[in-house]
DRENDO-1510 file (C-alpha; in Angstrom, 1 decimal, always signed):
<recs>
REC; n; res; u; v; w
REC; 1; MET; +18.8; -21.2; -2.9 .
REC; 2; SER; +22.5; -20.6; -3.0 .
REC; 3; ARG; +24.6; -21.1; +0.1 .
REC; 4; GLU; +27.7; -19.4; -1.4 .
REC; 5; LEU; +29.6; -16.5; +0.2 .
REC; 6; ILE; +27.5; -13.3; +0.0 .
REC; 7; GLY; +29.7; -10.8; +1.8 .
REC; 8; VAL; +32.4; -9.8; +4.3 .
REC; 9; ILE; +32.1; -8.0; +7.6 .
REC; 10; PHE; +33.7; -4.6; +7.9 .
REC; 11; GLY; +33.9; -1.6; +10.3 .
REC; 12; VAL; +32.8; -1.4; +13.9 .
REC; 13; THR; +31.0; -4.5; +15.2 .
REC; 14; SER; +29.3; -5.7; +18.4 .
REC; 15; PRO; +27.9; -9.1; +19.6 .
REC; 16; PHE; +24.5; -7.8; +18.6 .
REC; 17; GLU; +25.0; -6.3; +15.1 .
REC; 18; PHE; +27.4; -5.9; +12.3 .
REC; 19; LYS; +27.7; -4.5; +8.8 .
REC; 20; PHE; +28.9; -6.4; +5.8 .
REC; 21; LEU; +29.8; -5.5; +2.2 .
REC; 22; VAL; +27.4; -7.5; +0.0 .
REC; 23; SER; +29.0; -9.3; -2.9 .
REC; 24; ASP; +25.9; -10.4; -4.9 .
REC; 25; THR; +22.8; -8.7; -6.4 .
REC; 26; TYR; +20.2; -11.0; -4.9 .
REC; 27; THR; +20.7; -10.3; -1.1 .
REC; 28; LYS; +17.8; -8.3; +0.3 .
REC; 29; LYS; +16.4; -6.9; +3.5 .
REC; 30; GLY; +14.9; -9.6; +5.7 .
REC; 31; ASP; +17.2; -12.4; +4.5 .
REC; 32; TYR; +18.7; -14.7; +7.2 .
REC; 33; VAL; +22.5; -15.0; +7.1 .
REC; 34; LYS; +25.1; -16.9; +9.1 .
REC; 35; VAL; +28.6; -16.2; +10.3 .
REC; 36; MET; +31.1; -18.6; +11.9 .
REC; 37; GLN; +32.0; -17.6; +15.5 .
REC; 38; ASP; +33.8; -19.7; +18.0 .
REC; 39; SER; +33.4; -22.8; +15.8 .
REC; 40; ASP; +29.7; -22.4; +15.6 .
REC; 41; TRP; +27.3; -20.9; +13.1 .
REC; 42; VAL; +25.6; -17.7; +14.4 .
REC; 43; LEU; +22.3; -16.7; +12.8 .
REC; 44; ALA; +21.5; -13.0; +11.9 .
REC; 45; GLN; +18.9; -11.2; +9.9 .
REC; 46; ILE; +19.5; -8.3; +7.5 .
REC; 47; ALA; +17.7; -5.3; +9.0 .
REC; 48; SER; +18.6; -2.8; +6.2 .
REC; 49; ILE; +20.6; -2.4; +3.0 .
REC; 50; THR; +22.1; +0.8; +1.6 .
REC; 51; ILE; +24.0; +1.5; -1.6 .
REC; 52; SER; +26.7; +4.1; -2.0 .
REC; 53; ASN; +29.3; +5.3; -4.5 .
REC; 54; ASP; +32.1; +7.5; -3.2 .
REC; 55; SER; +33.3; +8.2; -6.7 .
REC; 56; PHE; +30.2; +10.2; -7.6 .
REC; 57; SER; +30.4; +13.8; -6.4 .
REC; 58; LEU; +27.4; +16.0; -6.9 .
REC; 59; ASP; +29.0; +17.8; -9.9 .
REC; 60; ALA; +30.1; +14.5; -11.5 .
REC; 61; THR; +26.6; +13.0; -11.1 .
REC; 62; SER; +25.0; +16.1; -12.6 .
REC; 63; GLN; +27.3; +15.9; -15.6 .
REC; 64; LEU; +26.5; +12.2; -16.1 .
REC; 65; ALA; +22.8; +12.8; -15.8 .
REC; 66; SER; +22.8; +15.5; -18.4 .
REC; 67; ALA; +24.8; +13.2; -20.7 .
REC; 68; LYS; +22.3; +10.4; -20.0 .
REC; 69; ARG; +25.1; +8.1; -19.1 .
REC; 70; LEU; +24.4; +7.2; -15.4 .
REC; 71; GLY; +26.4; +4.1; -14.4 .
REC; 72; ASN; +27.2; +2.1; -11.2 .
REC; 73; THR; +30.9; +1.8; -11.4 .
REC; 74; GLY; +32.3; +1.6; -7.8 .
REC; 75; GLU; +28.9; +1.0; -6.3 .
REC; 76; LYS; +28.9; -0.5; -2.8 .
REC; 77; LYS; +26.0; -2.5; -1.3 .
REC; 78; ILE; +26.1; -2.5; +2.5 .
REC; 79; ALA; +23.9; -4.6; +4.7 .
REC; 80; LYS; +23.3; -4.0; +8.4 .
REC; 81; SER; +22.4; -7.2; +10.3 .
REC; 82; THR; +20.9; -7.9; +13.7 .
REC; 83; VAL; +22.3; -10.9; +15.5 .
REC; 84; ILE; +19.8; -13.6; +16.6 .
REC; 85; GLY; +22.3; -16.1; +18.0 .
REC; 86; SER; +22.8; -19.9; +18.1 .
REC; 87; LYS; +21.3; -22.8; +19.9 .
REC; 88; ASP; +23.3; -24.9; +22.4 .
REC; 89; ASN; +22.8; -28.6; +23.2 .
REC; 90; ARG; +20.0; -27.8; +25.6 .
REC; 91; GLY; +18.1; -25.8; +23.0 .
REC; 92; GLN; +18.9; -22.5; +24.7 .
REC; 93; LEU; +19.5; -19.4; +22.5 .
REC; 94; ILE; +23.1; -18.1; +23.0 .
REC; 95; ILE; +24.2; -14.6; +22.0 .
REC; 96; PRO; +27.9; -14.3; +21.2 .
REC; 97; LYS; +30.0; -12.7; +24.0 .
REC; 98; MET; +32.5; -11.1; +21.7 .
REC; 99; PRO; +32.1; -8.8; +18.7 .
REC; 100; PHE; +32.4; -10.2; +15.2 .
REC; 101; SER; +35.7; -9.9; +13.6 .
REC; 102; PRO; +36.0; -7.6; +10.6 .
REC; 103; GLY; +36.9; -9.7; +7.6 .
REC; 104; SER; +34.6; -12.6; +8.7 .
REC; 105; LYS; +32.7; -14.2; +5.8 .
REC; 106; VAL; +28.9; -14.0; +5.7 .
REC; 107; TYR; +26.8; -16.7; +4.1 .
REC; 108; LEU; +23.1; -17.0; +3.3 .
REC; 109; ALA; +21.6; -19.2; +6.1 .
REC; 110; ASP; +20.4; -22.7; +5.3 .
REC; 111; SER; +16.8; -23.8; +6.2 .
REC; 112; PRO; +17.8; -26.3; +9.0 .
REC; 113; LEU; +19.8; -23.6; +10.8 .
REC; 114; VAL; +17.0; -21.1; +10.5 .
REC; 115; ARG; +14.4; -23.6; +11.8 .
REC; 116; LYS; +16.6; -24.6; +14.7 .
REC; 117; THR; +17.7; -21.2; +15.8 .
REC; 118; LEU; +14.3; -19.5; +15.6 .
REC; 119; GLY; +12.5; -22.4; +17.3 .
REC; 120; LEU; +10.5; -23.5; +14.2 .
REC; 121; ALA; +11.7; -27.1; +14.4 .
REC; 122; SER; +8.6; -28.4; +16.2 .
REC; 123; GLY; +4.9; -27.9; +16.0 .
REC; 124; GLU; +1.9; -29.4; +14.2 .
REC; 125; ALA; -0.2; -26.5; +12.9 .
REC; 126; TYR; +1.1; -25.3; +9.6 .
REC; 127; ILE; +0.4; -21.6; +9.0 .
REC; 128; GLY; +2.7; -20.7; +6.1 .
REC; 129; LEU; +6.3; -20.0; +5.1 .
REC; 130; LEU; +8.9; -17.8; +6.7 .
REC; 131; GLU; +8.9; -14.8; +4.4 .
REC; 132; GLY; +11.3; -15.0; +1.5 .
REC; 133; THR; +12.3; -18.6; +2.3 .
REC; 134; ASP; +11.1; -22.2; +1.9 .
REC; 135; VAL; +11.0; -22.7; +5.7 .
REC; 136; PRO; +7.6; -23.9; +7.0 .
REC; 137; VAL; +6.3; -22.2; +10.1 .
REC; 138; LYS; +4.4; -24.6; +12.4 .
REC; 139; ILE; +3.1; -23.9; +15.8 .
REC; 140; ASP; +2.4; -26.1; +18.9 .
REC; 141; VAL; -1.3; -26.6; +19.1 .
REC; 142; ASN; -1.4; -27.3; +22.8 .
REC; 143; LYS; +0.4; -24.0; +23.6 .
REC; 144; LEU; -1.7; -22.1; +21.0 .
REC; 145; VAL; -4.9; -23.2; +22.7 .
REC; 146; GLN; -3.8; -23.1; +26.3 .
REC; 147; HIS; -1.9; -19.8; +26.1 .
REC; 148; HIS; -4.6; -18.0; +24.0 .
REC; 149; CYS; -4.1; -16.3; +20.6 .
REC; 150; SER; -4.9; -12.9; +19.1 .
REC; 151; ILE; -5.2; -12.0; +15.4 .
REC; 152; LEU; -5.1; -8.3; +14.8 .
REC; 153; ALA; -5.2; -6.3; +11.5 .
REC; 154; LYS; -6.8; -3.3; +9.8 .
REC; 155; THR; -9.9; -3.8; +7.8 .
REC; 156; GLY; -9.2; -5.8; +4.6 .
REC; 157; SER; -5.7; -6.9; +5.6 .
REC; 158; GLY; -6.7; -10.6; +5.9 .
REC; 159; LYS; -7.5; -11.2; +9.6 .
REC; 160; SER; -10.5; -13.4; +8.9 .
REC; 161; TYR; -8.6; -15.3; +6.2 .
REC; 162; THR; -5.7; -15.9; +8.6 .
REC; 163; SER; -8.0; -17.0; +11.4 .
REC; 164; GLY; -9.6; -19.4; +8.9 .
REC; 165; VAL; -6.2; -21.0; +8.3 .
REC; 166; ILE; -5.6; -21.4; +12.1 .
REC; 167; ILE; -9.1; -22.9; +12.5 .
REC; 168; GLU; -8.5; -25.4; +9.7 .
REC; 169; GLU; -5.3; -26.6; +11.4 .
REC; 170; LEU; -7.2; -26.9; +14.8 .
REC; 171; LEU; -10.0; -28.8; +13.1 .
REC; 172; GLU; -7.6; -31.3; +11.5 .
REC; 173; ARG; -6.3; -32.1; +15.0 .
REC; 174; GLY; -9.6; -32.6; +16.6 .
REC; 175; VAL; -9.6; -29.5; +18.8 .
REC; 176; PRO; -13.2; -28.6; +19.9 .
REC; 177; LEU; -14.1; -25.1; +18.8 .
REC; 178; LEU; -16.9; -22.6; +19.5 .
REC; 179; ILE; -16.8; -19.8; +16.9 .
REC; 180; ILE; -18.6; -16.5; +17.6 .
REC; 181; ASP; -19.3; -15.2; +14.1 .
REC; 182; PRO; -21.1; -11.8; +14.0 .
REC; 183; HIS; -21.0; -11.5; +10.2 .
REC; 184; GLY; -21.5; -15.1; +8.9 .
REC; 185; GLU; -17.9; -15.5; +7.6 .
REC; 186; TYR; -17.1; -19.0; +8.9 .
REC; 187; SER; -19.9; -21.3; +7.6 .
REC; 188; SER; -17.8; -21.5; +4.4 .
REC; 189; LEU; -15.4; -23.9; +6.2 .
REC; 190; LYS; -17.8; -26.5; +5.0 .
REC; 191; GLN; -17.0; -25.7; +1.3 .
REC; 192; VAL; -14.0; -26.5; -0.8 .
REC; 193; ASN; -11.8; -23.6; -1.8 .
REC; 194; ARG; -12.3; -23.2; -5.5 .
REC; 195; ASN; -10.6; -19.8; -5.8 .
REC; 196; ARG; -8.3; -20.2; -8.9 .
REC; 197; GLU; -5.6; -17.9; -7.5 .
REC; 198; ASP; -5.5; -19.8; -4.2 .
REC; 199; ASN; -5.5; -23.2; -5.9 .
REC; 200; LEU; -2.4; -22.1; -8.0 .
REC; 201; ARG; -0.6; -21.0; -4.9 .
REC; 202; MET; -1.3; -24.3; -3.0 .
REC; 203; ASN; +1.5; -26.1; -4.9 .
REC; 204; LYS; +4.1; -23.7; -3.3 .
REC; 205; TYR; +2.8; -24.6; +0.2 .
REC; 206; GLY; +2.3; -28.3; -0.5 .
REC; 207; ILE; -1.4; -28.4; +0.4 .
REC; 208; LEU; -4.7; -29.4; -1.3 .
REC; 209; PRO; -8.2; -27.9; -1.1 .
REC; 210; ARG; -10.7; -29.5; +1.2 .
REC; 211; SER; -13.9; -28.9; +3.2 .
REC; 212; TYR; -14.6; -29.4; +6.9 .
REC; 213; ASP; -17.9; -31.2; +7.3 .
REC; 214; ASN; -17.4; -31.4; +11.0 .
REC; 215; CYS; -18.7; -27.8; +11.4 .
REC; 216; ILE; -22.3; -27.1; +12.5 .
REC; 217; THR; -23.7; -23.6; +12.0 .
REC; 218; TYR; -26.3; -22.3; +14.6 .
REC; 219; THR; -28.4; -19.2; +14.3 .
REC; 220; PRO; -30.1; -17.3; +17.2 .
REC; 221; SER; -32.6; -16.1; +14.5 .
REC; 222; ASN; -34.5; -18.7; +12.5 .
REC; 223; LEU; -33.7; -21.0; +9.6 .
REC; 224; SER; -35.8; -19.1; +7.2 .
REC; 225; LEU; -33.8; -15.9; +7.7 .
REC; 226; ASN; -30.4; -17.7; +7.8 .
REC; 227; GLU; -30.4; -20.3; +5.0 .
REC; 228; VAL; -26.8; -21.4; +5.7 .
REC; 229; ALA; -27.5; -22.4; +9.3 .
REC; 230; ASP; -28.0; -26.1; +10.2 .
REC; 231; GLU; -29.7; -25.5; +13.6 .
REC; 232; VAL; -31.3; -22.8; +15.7 .
REC; 233; PHE; -29.6; -21.7; +18.9 .
REC; 234; ARG; -31.8; -21.3; +21.9 .
REC; 235; ILE; -31.2; -20.6; +25.6 .
REC; 236; ASP; -33.1; -22.5; +28.3 .
REC; 237; GLY; -36.2; -20.5; +29.1 .
REC; 238; VAL; -37.8; -22.8; +31.7 .
REC; 239; ASN; -37.6; -21.7; +35.3 .
REC; 240; PRO; -35.2; -18.8; +34.6 .
REC; 241; SER; -33.4; -17.6; +37.7 .
REC; 242; ALA; -33.1; -13.9; +38.7 .
REC; 243; LYS; -29.3; -14.2; +38.2 .
REC; 244; MET; -29.7; -15.6; +34.7 .
REC; 245; LEU; -32.2; -12.9; +33.6 .
REC; 246; ALA; -30.0; -10.2; +35.2 .
REC; 247; GLN; -27.1; -11.5; +33.1 .
REC; 248; LEU; -29.2; -11.4; +30.0 .
REC; 249; ILE; -30.4; -7.8; +30.8 .
REC; 250; PRO; -27.2; -6.1; +32.0 .
REC; 251; THR; -28.8; -2.6; +31.7 .
REC; 252; LEU; -31.0; -3.1; +34.8 .
REC; 253; ASN; -30.0; -0.9; +37.8 .
REC; 254; ASN; -30.1; -2.0; +41.4 .
REC; 255; SER; -33.7; -1.0; +42.1 .
REC; 256; GLN; -34.9; -2.8; +38.9 .
REC; 257; ARG; -33.0; -5.9; +39.9 .
REC; 258; ASP; -34.7; -5.8; +43.2 .
REC; 259; VAL; -38.0; -5.9; +41.4 .
REC; 260; LEU; -36.9; -8.8; +39.3 .
REC; 261; TYR; -35.6; -10.8; +42.3 .
REC; 262; ARG; -38.8; -10.2; +44.3 .
REC; 263; SER; -41.0; -11.3; +41.5 .
REC; 264; ILE; -39.2; -14.5; +40.8 .
REC; 265; LYS; -39.1; -15.3; +44.5 .
REC; 266; LYS; -42.9; -15.1; +44.4 .
REC; 267; VAL; -43.6; -17.0; +41.2 .
REC; 268; ALA; -41.1; -19.9; +41.7 .
REC; 269; PRO; -43.0; -21.6; +44.6 .
REC; 270; GLN; -46.3; -21.2; +42.8 .
REC; 271; LYS; -45.4; -23.1; +39.6 .
REC; 272; GLU; -43.3; -26.2; +39.0 .
REC; 273; PHE; -42.4; -24.9; +35.6 .
REC; 274; TYR; -42.5; -21.1; +34.8 .
REC; 275; THR; -41.4; -19.0; +31.9 .
REC; 276; ILE; -40.4; -15.4; +31.2 .
REC; 277; ALA; -44.1; -14.7; +30.5 .
REC; 278; ASP; -45.0; -15.7; +34.1 .
REC; 279; VAL; -42.2; -13.5; +35.4 .
REC; 280; ILE; -43.5; -10.5; +33.4 .
REC; 281; GLU; -47.0; -11.0; +34.8 .
REC; 282; GLU; -45.7; -11.1; +38.4 .
REC; 283; VAL; -43.5; -8.0; +37.9 .
REC; 284; GLY; -46.7; -6.2; +36.9 .
REC; 285; HIS; -48.1; -6.8; +40.4 .
REC; 286; ASP; -45.1; -5.1; +42.0 .
REC; 287; SER; -45.7; -1.8; +43.7 .
REC; 288; SER; -42.4; -0.2; +42.7 .
REC; 289; ASN; -42.4; +2.4; +39.8 .
REC; 290; SER; -39.2; +0.6; +38.6 .
REC; 291; LYS; -41.4; -2.2; +37.4 .
REC; 292; TRP; -42.2; -0.6; +34.1 .
REC; 293; ASN; -38.5; -0.6; +32.9 .
REC; 294; VAL; -38.2; -4.2; +34.0 .
REC; 295; ILE; -41.3; -5.2; +32.1 .
REC; 296; ASP; -40.1; -3.4; +29.0 .
REC; 297; SER; -36.7; -5.2; +29.2 .
REC; 298; LEU; -38.2; -8.6; +29.8 .
REC; 299; GLU; -40.7; -8.2; +27.0 .
REC; 300; SER; -37.9; -7.2; +24.6 .
REC; 301; LEU; -35.9; -10.3; +25.7 .
REC; 302; GLU; -39.0; -12.5; +25.2 .
REC; 303; ALA; -39.6; -11.0; +21.7 .
REC; 304; THR; -36.2; -12.2; +20.5 .
REC; 305; GLY; -37.3; -15.8; +20.8 .
REC; 306; VAL; -33.9; -16.9; +22.0 .
REC; 307; LEU; -35.5; -18.3; +25.3 .
REC; 308; SER; -37.0; -21.7; +24.6 .
REC; 309; GLU; -38.4; -24.8; +26.3 .
REC; 310; CYS; -36.1; -26.8; +23.9 .
REC; 311; PRO; -32.7; -25.2; +24.5 .
REC; 312; THR; -29.4; -25.9; +22.8 .
REC; 313; GLU; -27.3; -28.1; +25.1 .
REC; 314; ILE; -23.9; -26.8; +26.0 .
REC; 315; GLU; -22.4; -30.3; +25.5 .
REC; 316; GLU; -23.2; -30.2; +21.8 .
REC; 317; LEU; -21.6; -26.8; +21.3 .
REC; 318; LEU; -18.2; -27.8; +22.5 .
REC; 319; CYS; -17.6; -31.4; +21.5 .
REC; 320; LYS; -14.6; -33.4; +20.3 .
REC; 321; GLY; -13.7; -33.4; +16.6 .
REC; 322; GLY; -15.8; -30.4; +15.5 .
REC; 323; ALA; -16.7; -26.8; +15.5 .
REC; 324; SER; -19.9; -25.0; +16.4 .
REC; 325; ILE; -20.4; -21.7; +14.6 .
REC; 326; ILE; -22.8; -19.2; +16.1 .
REC; 327; ASP; -23.8; -17.2; +13.0 .
REC; 328; MET; -25.3; -13.9; +14.3 .
REC; 329; ARG; -26.1; -12.2; +11.0 .
REC; 330; GLY; -29.2; -10.1; +11.4 .
REC; 331; VAL; -29.2; -10.4; +15.2 .
REC; 332; ASP; -29.4; -7.1; +17.2 .
REC; 333; PRO; -25.9; -6.2; +18.7 .
REC; 334; GLU; -27.3; -6.1; +22.2 .
REC; 335; LEU; -28.7; -9.6; +21.8 .
REC; 336; GLN; -25.3; -10.7; +20.3 .
REC; 337; ASP; -23.6; -9.5; +23.5 .
REC; 338; ILE; -26.1; -11.3; +25.7 .
REC; 339; ILE; -25.6; -14.5; +23.8 .
REC; 340; VAL; -21.8; -14.3; +23.9 .
REC; 341; SER; -22.0; -13.6; +27.7 .
REC; 342; LYS; -24.3; -16.6; +28.3 .
REC; 343; LEU; -22.4; -19.0; +26.1 .
REC; 344; CYS; -19.0; -18.1; +27.5 .
REC; 345; TYR; -20.3; -18.3; +31.1 .
REC; 346; GLU; -21.9; -21.7; +30.6 .
REC; 347; ILE; -18.9; -23.2; +28.7 .
REC; 348; TRP; -16.6; -21.9; +31.5 .
REC; 349; GLU; -18.7; -23.5; +34.2 .
REC; 350; ALA; -19.1; -26.7; +32.2 .
REC; 351; ARG; -15.3; -26.9; +31.5 .
REC; 352; LYS; -14.4; -26.5; +35.2 .
REC; 353; ILE; -16.4; -29.6; +36.1 .
REC; 354; GLY; -15.4; -31.6; +33.0 .
REC; 355; LYS; -18.8; -31.4; +31.4 .
REC; 356; VAL; -17.2; -30.4; +28.1 .
REC; 357; PRO; -13.8; -31.3; +26.7 .
REC; 358; PRO; -10.8; -28.9; +26.5 .
REC; 359; GLY; -11.2; -26.6; +23.6 .
REC; 360; MET; -11.1; -23.0; +22.3 .
REC; 361; ILE; -13.6; -20.2; +22.0 .
REC; 362; VAL; -13.0; -18.1; +18.8 .
REC; 363; ILE; -14.3; -14.5; +19.1 .
REC; 364; GLU; -14.5; -12.5; +15.9 .
REC; 365; GLU; -14.9; -8.7; +16.3 .
REC; 366; ALA; -13.6; -9.0; +19.8 .
REC; 367; HIS; -13.7; -5.2; +20.4 .
REC; 368; GLU; -17.5; -5.5; +20.4 .
REC; 369; PHE; -17.6; -8.2; +23.1 .
REC; 370; CYS; -14.6; -7.4; +25.3 .
REC; 371; PRO; -13.9; -3.6; +24.7 .
REC; 372; GLU; -11.3; -1.6; +26.5 .
REC; 373; ARG; -12.6; +0.1; +29.6 .
REC; 374; GLY; -14.0; +3.5; +28.7 .
REC; 375; TYR; -15.3; +2.6; +25.2 .
REC; 376; LYS; -18.5; +0.9; +26.2 .
REC; 377; LYS; -20.0; -1.6; +28.8 .
REC; 378; THR; -20.9; -5.1; +27.6 .
REC; 379; ALA; -22.4; -8.1; +29.4 .
REC; 380; SER; -19.7; -10.4; +28.0 .
REC; 381; SER; -16.5; -8.4; +29.1 .
REC; 382; VAL; -16.2; -9.9; +32.6 .
REC; 383; ILE; -16.5; -13.6; +31.6 .
REC; 384; ILE; -14.1; -13.1; +28.7 .
REC; 385; ARG; -11.5; -11.5; +31.0 .
REC; 386; THR; -12.0; -14.4; +33.4 .
REC; 387; ILE; -11.3; -17.0; +30.7 .
REC; 388; ALA; -8.3; -15.0; +29.4 .
REC; 389; SER; -6.7; -15.0; +32.9 .
REC; 390; GLU; -7.7; -18.4; +34.2 .
REC; 391; GLY; -8.7; -20.5; +31.2 .
REC; 392; ARG; -5.2; -22.1; +30.9 .
REC; 393; LYS; -5.7; -24.0; +34.2 .
REC; 394; PHE; -8.8; -25.7; +32.9 .
REC; 395; GLY; -7.8; -26.2; +29.2 .
REC; 396; LEU; -10.1; -23.5; +27.8 .
REC; 397; GLY; -8.4; -21.2; +25.2 .
REC; 398; LEU; -9.4; -18.0; +23.5 .
REC; 399; MET; -8.7; -16.7; +20.1 .
REC; 400; VAL; -9.6; -13.0; +19.8 .
REC; 401; ILE; -9.8; -11.4; +16.4 .
REC; 402; SER; -10.2; -7.7; +15.9 .
REC; 403; GLN; -9.6; -4.8; +13.4 .
REC; 404; ARG; -9.3; -2.3; +16.2 .
REC; 405; PRO; -6.6; -3.4; +18.7 .
REC; 406; ALA; -6.9; -0.1; +20.6 .
REC; 407; ARG; -10.5; -1.0; +21.5 .
REC; 408; VAL; -9.9; -4.5; +22.8 .
REC; 409; ASP; -9.5; -5.0; +26.5 .
REC; 410; LYS; -5.8; -4.8; +27.3 .
REC; 411; ASN; -6.1; -7.4; +30.0 .
REC; 412; VAL; -7.4; -9.9; +27.4 .
REC; 413; LEU; -4.7; -9.0; +24.8 .
REC; 414; SER; -1.9; -9.2; +27.4 .
REC; 415; GLN; -2.9; -12.8; +28.1 .
REC; 416; CYS; -2.5; -13.9; +24.5 .
REC; 417; HIS; +0.9; -15.4; +24.3 .
REC; 418; THR; +0.6; -16.0; +20.5 .
REC; 419; GLN; +0.0; -12.8; +18.5 .
REC; 420; ILE; -0.6; -12.8; +14.8 .
REC; 421; ILE; -0.4; -9.2; +13.4 .
REC; 422; LEU; -1.2; -8.2; +9.9 .
REC; 423; LYS; -1.0; -4.7; +8.4 .
REC; 424; ILE; -2.0; -2.0; +10.8 .
REC; 425; THR; -1.6; +1.7; +10.1 .
REC; 426; ASN; -3.7; +3.5; +12.7 .
REC; 427; ALA; -1.6; +5.3; +15.3 .
REC; 428; ASN; -3.8; +4.4; +18.2 .
REC; 429; ASP; -3.9; +0.7; +17.3 .
REC; 430; LEU; -0.1; +0.7; +17.0 .
REC; 431; ARG; +0.3; +2.3; +20.4 .
REC; 432; ALA; -2.1; -0.3; +21.9 .
REC; 433; LEU; +0.1; -3.0; +20.4 .
REC; 434; SER; +3.3; -1.5; +21.9 .
REC; 435; LYS; +1.7; -1.8; +25.3 .
REC; 436; GLY; +0.9; -5.4; +25.0 .
REC; 437; LEU; +3.7; -6.7; +22.7 .
REC; 438; GLU; +7.1; -7.4; +24.4 .
REC; 439; GLY; +10.0; -6.0; +22.4 .
REC; 440; MET; +7.9; -3.6; +20.4 .
REC; 441; ASN; +10.1; -0.8; +19.0 .
REC; 442; ALA; +10.0; +1.8; +16.3 .
REC; 443; GLU; +11.4; -0.6; +13.7 .
REC; 444; LEU; +8.8; -3.2; +14.4 .
REC; 445; GLU; +6.0; -0.6; +14.3 .
REC; 446; GLU; +7.3; +0.5; +10.9 .
REC; 447; GLU; +7.4; -3.2; +9.7 .
REC; 448; ILE; +3.8; -3.7; +10.8 .
REC; 449; LYS; +2.7; -0.6; +8.8 .
REC; 450; ARG; +4.5; -1.9; +5.7 .
REC; 451; LEU; +3.5; -5.6; +5.8 .
REC; 452; SER; +2.5; -6.9; +2.4 .
REC; 453; PRO; -0.9; -8.5; +1.8 .
REC; 454; GLY; -1.0; -12.0; +3.0 .
REC; 455; VAL; +2.1; -11.5; +5.3 .
REC; 456; ALA; +1.7; -11.6; +9.1 .
REC; 457; LEU; +4.0; -10.8; +11.9 .
REC; 458; PHE; +4.1; -13.8; +14.2 .
REC; 459; VAL; +5.0; -13.4; +17.9 .
REC; 460; SER; +5.1; -16.3; +20.3 .
REC; 461; ASP; +6.9; -17.4; +23.5 .
REC; 462; ASP; +8.2; -20.4; +21.5 .
REC; 463; ILE; +9.8; -18.3; +18.8 .
REC; 464; GLU; +13.0; -16.4; +19.6 .
REC; 465; ARG; +11.9; -13.2; +17.8 .
REC; 466; PRO; +9.0; -11.8; +15.8 .
REC; 467; ILE; +9.0; -13.3; +12.4 .
REC; 468; ALA; +7.2; -12.4; +9.1 .
REC; 469; VAL; +5.1; -15.3; +7.7 .
REC; 470; GLU; +3.6; -15.7; +4.3 .
REC; 471; VAL; +0.2; -17.1; +5.4 .
REC; 472; ARG; -0.7; -20.3; +3.4 .
REC; 473; PRO; -3.8; -20.4; +1.3 .
REC; 474; ARG; -7.0; -21.6; +2.9 .
REC; 475; LYS; -8.0; -25.1; +2.0 .
REC; 476; SER; -11.7; -24.3; +2.5 .
REC; 477; SER; -13.6; -21.4; +1.0 .
REC; 478; HIS; -13.2; -17.9; +2.5 .
REC; 479; GLY; -16.5; -16.4; +3.5 .
REC; 480; GLY; -15.2; -13.0; +4.4 .
REC; 481; GLU; -14.3; -11.6; +1.0 .
REC; 482; SER; -15.4; -8.1; +0.2 .
REC; 483; ILE; -18.3; -7.7; -2.1 .
REC; 484; LYS; -17.4; -6.4; -5.6 .
REC; 485; ILE; -19.3; -3.2; -6.4 .
REC; 486; VAL; -18.1; -3.1; -10.0 .
REC; 487; GLU; -17.7; -6.5; -11.7 .
REC; 488; GLU; -15.0; -7.2; -14.2 .
REC; 489; ASN; -17.3; -7.2; -17.2 .
REC; 490; GLN; -18.7; -3.8; -16.1 .
REC; 491; LYS; -15.1; -2.5; -15.9 .
REC; 492; GLU; -14.4; -3.6; -19.5 .
REC; 493; GLU; -17.7; -2.0; -20.7 .
REC; 494; HIS; -16.7; +1.2; -19.0 .
REC; 495; LYS; -13.2; +1.1; -20.6 .
REC; 496; SER; -14.8; +0.5; -24.0 .
REC; 497; LEU; -17.2; +3.4; -23.6 .
REC; 498; LEU; -14.4; +5.8; -22.6 .
REC; 499; ALA; -12.3; +4.7; -25.7 .
REC; 500; THR; -15.3; +5.4; -27.9 .
REC; 501; ILE; -15.8; +8.9; -26.4 .
REC; 502; PHE; -12.1; +9.7; -26.8 .
REC; 503; ARG; -12.1; +8.6; -30.5 .
REC; 504; ARG; -15.2; +10.7; -31.1 .
REC; 505; ASP; -13.6; +13.7; -29.5 .
REC; 506; GLU; -10.4; +13.3; -31.5 .
REC; 507; GLY; -12.4; +13.1; -34.7 .
</recs>
């Protein structure tokens, strides 16, 4: 990439922005440029480019158009740039105190200057390239985990693909992960990416395909219904406390909870080991009319089979060097909510006493488990909010992924200090982002609406300003691809049939 002179500043300037007359045909919106100010290079980014030609009046242009001789003699290409600043010896970003002088030369910025000024010089997790450049974007793993992360995008914009890239980087660095997977998209981490298009793009990013065998997939259903699962997930069903059962059945009202508490208080002293079946029997002896709803709820919980005498140990779900994937395909949404609530609560308590190592909980479809107040009530909301606000103190991070930012709890989103945003066009979702994203303005909203496929807006406390990142290909297989309704061969057959019909009509 050339580092030659690309323009000269003109007109009214300020310490925060300037315009320059572009002298080449390659400069484009989004390019990073540099200008010498007070013996130091100052970084700026081109916010917009316009082209004008004062020699073309409306009449002259009309005449040229009718003569089919449109030209560009006297054409002026003008770039408007936003100043980012320069880094001092302490690594602090400094904004110039004086406006830029008209006549100052503008150069295309070199990669080391861009990395240093934007704060991209350190970090381990490689997520892609700064858009339009060869500058790698790497993020600090410790800060990503401890300060939480959100990945937000409209359906089909690549949120699950991008989350897979982040998860790969965390796995390669031994970060313990628990992945809540409602649609069964993440078991493919165990498979090598053989997508031809991805494999061709890997050369550009300097990576190779690989699989992650340190992932174990659990199903709350059974192995015959979920063939990709390695193990079943079960909750301890021996001697269940009233508090635990109340957590698993959040729909109980106060009078129904009283029935539950009374029944367990009676059955617990009678048996050394009791199960939900014993509790149901004891509830049946209660005199309250509320008992029937309690029995119905307990029987529904028992029928799921998720309570067991051989439960999944919490220590095996969050352990060093691997990921546990809770694949909930085919599981009733209410049961999914109960499982997420129970898992998050147990991991939170276990982490506080050091029973499990520091790690991260990844929650796909986060709007279903921690919805904004007013949308719906879930059992898992309270504990997810708690982890979002206090998890940093105990080394427990959250990654929340959603296609509907407006429906995710704002308290949770506001605690995510790393935000990765792909294309979003819904007005309500954009408004929700503006409430939780510092520095959000109309230009940034417009940029989010126009993001290209595979490009994400990356916002972090460690980076001086939001940046557009071309997300690298996944090394492992992507399990969240849309199912093709019409295969390529069917398309070709359809085209051939249409061509035959047209030829027959013409004849």
